[in-house]
C-alpha positions as CSV (number, residue, x, y, z in Angstrom):
1,M,0.0,0.0,0.0
2,P,1.4,3.4,-0.9
3,E,2.6,5.6,2.0
4,G,4.4,8.9,2.4
5,P,4.7,11.5,-0.3
6,D,3.7,10.9,-3.9
7,P,6.3,8.8,-5.8
8,A,9.0,10.9,-7.4
9,D,12.7,10.7,-8.0
10,W,15.3,12.7,-6.0
11,E,14.8,15.7,-8.3
12,G,11.0,15.7,-8.0
13,H,10.4,14.1,-11.4
14,A,7.9,11.4,-12.0
15,L,9.2,7.9,-11.9
16,D,9.0,5.8,-15.1
17,C,9.0,2.2,-14.2
18,A,9.1,1.1,-17.8
19,E,12.5,2.7,-18.3
20,C,13.9,1.5,-15.0
21,R,16.8,-1.0,-15.0
22,F,14.9,-3.0,-12.5
23,A,11.7,-3.2,-14.4
24,A,11.7,-7.0,-14.3
25,L,11.5,-6.9,-10.5
26,K,8.2,-5.1,-10.7
27,A,6.7,-7.9,-12.7
28,G,7.7,-10.3,-9.9
29,R,6.2,-7.9,-7.3
30,Q,9.6,-7.2,-5.8
31,C,9.1,-3.4,-6.2
32,G,6.5,-0.9,-7.2
33,P,5.7,2.8,-7.2
34,G,4.7,4.2,-3.8
35,W,6.0,1.3,-1.7
36,S,9.3,-0.1,-2.9
37,C,11.7,1.7,-5.2
38,A,15.5,2.2,-5.4
39,F,15.1,5.6,-7.1
40,D,12.3,7.1,-5.1
41,R,13.1,10.2,-3.0
42,Y,11.5,8.7,0.1
43,A,14.0,6.8,2.2
44,P,11.7,4.1,3.6
45,R,10.8,3.0,0.0
46,I,14.4,2.9,-0.9
47,A,15.3,0.8,2.2
48,R,12.4,-1.6,1.5
49,F,13.6,-2.1,-2.1
50,F,17.1,-3.2,-1.0
51,M,15.7,-5.3,1.8
52,M,13.7,-7.2,-0.8
53,N,16.4,-7.1,-3.5
54,P,19.8,-7.1,-1.9
55,D,21.4,-8.4,-5.0
56,A,20.6,-5.1,-6.7
57,A,22.6,-3.0,-4.2
58,D,26.0,-3.4,-5.9
59,L,24.4,-1.8,-9.0
60,C,23.3,1.3,-7.1
61,L,26.5,2.4,-5.3
62,E,27.1,5.2,-7.8
63,A,23.5,6.4,-8.1
64,P,23.1,10.2,-8.2
65,Y,20.9,10.3,-5.1
66,S,22.9,10.0,-1.8
67,E,20.1,8.2,0.0
68,T,20.0,5.5,-2.7
69,R,23.8,5.1,-2.3
70,A,23.5,4.9,1.5
71,Q,20.7,2.4,1.6
72,A,22.5,0.3,-1.1
73,A,25.7,0.4,1.0
74,R,23.9,-1.2,3.9
75,V,23.5,-4.5,2.1
76,A,26.1,-4.3,-0.8
77,N,29.1,-6.6,-1.1
78,L,31.8,-5.5,1.3
79,F,34.4,-5.6,-1.5
80,R,32.5,-2.8,-3.2
81,L,32.4,-0.4,-0.3
82,R,36.0,0.9,-0.1
83,P,35.4,3.7,-2.7
84,L,32.5,5.0,-0.7
85,L,34.9,6.3,2.0
86,D,35.5,9.1,-0.6
87,D,31.8,9.6,-1.3
88,P,30.8,13.3,-1.3
89,D,27.9,12.6,1.1
90,A,28.8,12.1,4.8
91,G,25.8,9.7,5.4
92,V,27.2,7.4,2.7
93,R,30.6,7.5,4.3
94,V,29.2,6.7,7.7
95,V,27.6,3.5,6.3
96,A,30.9,2.5,4.7
97,V,32.8,3.1,8.0
98,L,30.4,1.0,10.0
99,R,30.6,-1.9,7.6
100,L,34.1,-2.0,6.3
101,P,36.9,-3.9,8.2
102,A,38.5,-1.6,10.8
103,A,41.8,-1.6,9.0
104,Q,40.2,0.0,5.9
105,A,37.8,2.2,7.9
106,R,40.8,3.9,9.7
107,V,41.2,6.1,6.6
108,A,38.3,8.1,7.9
109,L,40.3,9.4,10.9
110,K,40.8,12.6,9.0
111,D,37.3,12.8,7.6
112,P,36.0,16.4,7.6
113,D,32.6,15.4,9.0
114,R,32.2,14.8,12.7
115,E,29.5,12.1,12.2
116,V,31.8,10.0,10.1
117,R,34.6,10.3,12.7
118,A,32.0,9.5,15.5
119,A,31.0,6.4,13.5
120,L,34.7,5.4,13.4
121,A,34.9,5.9,17.1
122,W,32.2,3.2,17.4
123,R,33.8,1.0,14.8
124,L,37.5,0.9,15.8
125,P,39.0,-1.6,18.2
126,F,39.7,-0.2,21.7
127,A,43.5,-0.1,21.0
128,D,43.0,2.2,18.0
129,L,40.8,4.9,19.7
130,V,43.5,7.1,21.1
131,P,43.7,9.5,18.1
132,L,40.0,10.1,18.4
133,L,40.3,11.1,22.1
134,D,42.2,14.1,20.8
135,D,39.6,14.9,18.1
136,A,38.7,18.6,17.7
137,D,35.0,17.8,18.1
138,A,33.6,17.1,21.6
139,H,31.0,14.7,20.2
140,V,33.7,12.5,18.7
141,R,35.8,12.6,21.8
142,Q,32.7,11.7,23.9
143,V,32.0,8.6,21.8
144,A,35.6,7.5,21.9
145,A,35.7,8.1,25.7
146,R,32.7,5.8,26.2
147,R,34.5,2.9,24.5
148,A,38.2,3.5,25.2
149,D,40.1,1.4,27.7
150,P,40.0,3.2,31.1
151,G,43.8,3.2,31.0
152,V,44.0,5.9,28.4
153,L,41.3,8.1,29.9
154,P,43.7,10.2,32.1
155,M,44.6,12.1,29.0
156,L,41.0,13.6,29.2
157,V,41.0,14.8,32.8
158,R,41.5,18.4,31.5
159,D,39.2,18.1,28.5
160,P,37.3,21.4,27.9
161,D,34.0,19.6,27.7
162,P,32.4,18.8,31.2
163,E,30.4,15.9,29.9
164,I,33.6,14.2,28.8
165,R,35.2,14.8,32.2
166,I,32.1,13.2,33.8
167,L,32.6,10.2,31.6
168,V,36.3,10.1,32.7
169,A,35.2,10.3,36.4
170,E,32.8,7.4,35.9
171,R,35.3,5.1,34.1
172,V,38.9,6.1,35.0
173,A,40.9,4.1,37.5
174,P,40.2,5.3,41.0
175,R,43.7,6.6,41.6
176,W,43.2,9.2,38.9
177,L,40.1,10.7,40.6
178,V,42.1,13.0,42.7
179,H,42.9,15.0,39.6
180,L,39.2,15.8,39.3
181,I,38.4,16.7,42.9
182,G,38.9,20.4,42.1
183,D,37.1,20.4,38.8
184,P,35.2,23.6,38.1
185,D,32.0,21.7,37.2
186,P,29.9,20.4,40.2
187,L,28.5,17.5,38.2
188,V,32.1,16.3,37.5
189,R,32.8,16.6,41.3
190,R,29.6,14.7,42.0
191,A,30.7,11.9,39.7
192,V,34.1,11.8,41.6
193,A,32.3,11.7,44.9
194,A,30.3,8.6,43.7
195,R,33.6,6.7,43.2
196,L,36.2,8.2,45.4
197,V,37.7,5.9,48.1
198,P,35.9,6.6,51.4
199,E,39.2,7.8,53.0
200,A,39.4,10.7,50.5
201,L,35.7,11.7,50.6
202,S,36.4,14.3,53.3
203,R,38.1,16.4,50.6
204,L,34.6,17.1,49.1
205,A,32.6,17.3,52.3
206,D,32.8,21.1,52.3
207,D,32.1,21.5,48.6
208,P,30.0,24.6,47.8
209,D,27.5,22.5,45.7
210,L,24.7,20.7,47.5
211,R,24.7,17.9,45.0
212,V,28.4,17.1,45.6
213,R,27.9,17.1,49.4
214,H,24.8,14.9,49.1
215,A,26.9,12.3,47.1
216,V,29.5,12.4,49.8
217,A,26.9,11.8,52.5
218,E,25.6,8.8,50.7
219,R,29.0,7.0,50.9
220,A,30.6,8.6,54.0
221,G,32.1,6.6,56.8
222,P,30.6,7.0,60.3
223,E,32.7,10.0,61.4
224,L,32.2,12.0,58.2
225,A,28.4,11.1,58.1
226,A,28.1,12.4,61.6
227,R,29.8,15.6,60.7
228,L,27.4,16.1,57.8
229,L,24.4,15.9,60.1
230,D,25.2,19.6,60.7
231,D,25.2,20.5,57.0
232,S,23.4,23.7,56.1
233,E,21.1,21.9,53.6
234,A,18.4,19.5,54.7
235,P,18.9,17.0,51.8
236,V,22.5,16.5,52.9
237,R,21.6,16.1,56.5
238,E,18.9,13.5,55.6
239,A,21.4,11.6,53.4
240,A,23.9,11.6,56.3
241,A,21.3,10.3,58.7
242,A,20.3,7.5,56.3
243,R,24.0,6.6,55.8
244,L,24.5,6.3,59.6
245,R,21.4,4.0,59.8
246,E,22.8,1.9,57.0
247,L,26.2,1.6,58.7
248,A,24.6,0.7,62.0
249,A,22.5,-2.0,60.3
250,E,25.7,-3.4,58.7
251,R,27.4,-3.5,62.1
252,D,24.4,-5.3,63.7
253,S,24.4,-7.8,60.9
254,D,28.1,-8.5,61.4
255,V,27.5,-9.0,65.2
256,D,24.6,-11.4,64.5
257,R,26.9,-13.6,62.4
């Protein structure tokens, strides 16, 4: 059943099935105007065409419409995809990066489009992500930071993007957290408080931000939790009281054993 806009090619011209190179497929009900067509301008119809006719994909990798090339690249023979790393459309290059072997996809490290480099950050093995941790674009660095081995994350403790520093605080080895205790962003410091060894939590107990002190209270030892019962903010005092009850219950449980 037809759906979406009226059938037309990527330039808005009417489609002529009789002149199409895949006319024989229409006779076999493998395509048809308004629901499945490699040369329609409507992406879902193009995707449906190649889902039903994957063998046709190799013949469409040089089509003039970028959406046709991108959808064809999703199912085409891998050996045909290497030239698409130089395609003028970034969406086509993204598909090629995600499907090609990593050794070939690495060519995209210098791609001018951030979405292509972000796709590469998802595609490369952990050991090859280091160059992308130094990418000029924060989105690319963030994707790489989510996947990189924690051992290389210390290079990002001074990253200008606070969301990336939060990722670092959540994943880096605990011994590196001390480098983020004085971070200017309170959400970074809160992430640090959620993982810092209990012995070092006191360094954040007087943090000017309520959220940071609350995170400290939730993990504090008995002495620090008792100290936070006098905090100026009620949520911190309540978290400290709850933490003391939790610690008392743990001690009672140990005694019962």
